[in-house]
C-alpha positions in Angstrom: -23.8 -194.3 8.1 -26.4 -195.4 9.7 -30.4 -196.1 8.3 -33.4 -197.5 9.9 -34.4 -200.7 7.6 -37.8 -198.3 6.2 -35.2 -196.0 4.9 -33.4 -198.7 2.7 -33.9 -199.7 -1.2 -32.5 -201.7 -3.5 -29.0 -201.3 -4.2 -28.3 -200.0 -1.1 -25.1 -202.1 0.8 -25.2 -202.5 3.8 -23.3 -204.2 6.6 -23.9 -208.1 7.0 -22.3 -211.0 9.4 -22.3 -213.4 6.7 -18.3 -213.3 4.2 -17.7 -210.9 2.9 -18.8 -208.6 5.7 -20.8 -206.1 3.0 -23.7 -207.2 0.9 -25.9 -205.4 -1.6 -30.0 -205.4 -1.6 -31.5 -207.0 -4.8 -35.5 -206.8 -3.6 -37.2 -206.0 -0.8 -40.7 -207.1 -0.2 -42.7 -207.1 2.4 -43.3 -210.6 5.1 -46.1 -212.1 4.6 -46.0 -214.3 7.0 -46.6 -216.0 10.4 -44.3 -214.3 12.7 -46.8 -211.5 14.4 -43.6 -209.8 15.8 -42.5 -209.3 12.1 -45.9 -208.0 11.1 -44.9 -203.9 8.6 -41.4 -205.6 8.4 -39.7 -206.8 5.4 -37.7 -210.3 4.0 -34.5 -208.1 2.0 -32.4 -210.2 -0.5 -29.6 -209.8 -1.4 -26.8 -210.3 -4.5 -25.0 -212.9 -2.2 -27.5 -214.1 0.5 -29.9 -215.2 -2.5 -32.1 -216.4 0.4 -33.5 -213.4 2.2 -32.9 -212.1 5.6 -36.6 -210.7 7.5 -36.3 -207.3 8.4 -38.5 -205.9 11.8 -39.2 -201.6 10.8 -36.7 -201.0 14.0 -34.0 -202.3 12.7 -30.7 -200.2 11.4 -28.0 -201.2 8.6 -24.6 -199.5 8.5 -24.6 -198.1 4.8 -21.3 -197.8 2.6 -18.7 -199.2 0.4 -19.3 -200.9 -3.1 -19.0 -204.9 -3.2 
């Protein structure tokens, strides 16, 4: 199942590029940086990839599975 970034919430597990291929969102905060293209976006933090990932409002993620 695919979801828009705006429909994701803390606790959702999504497919990601790092091992093990899925990670659970632990925090979602508004993007507040210099990149104009990311305005309106967020920074997602994950259970495994804790440094965070910038997410654009148009991004889509494959959702599902349990870590």
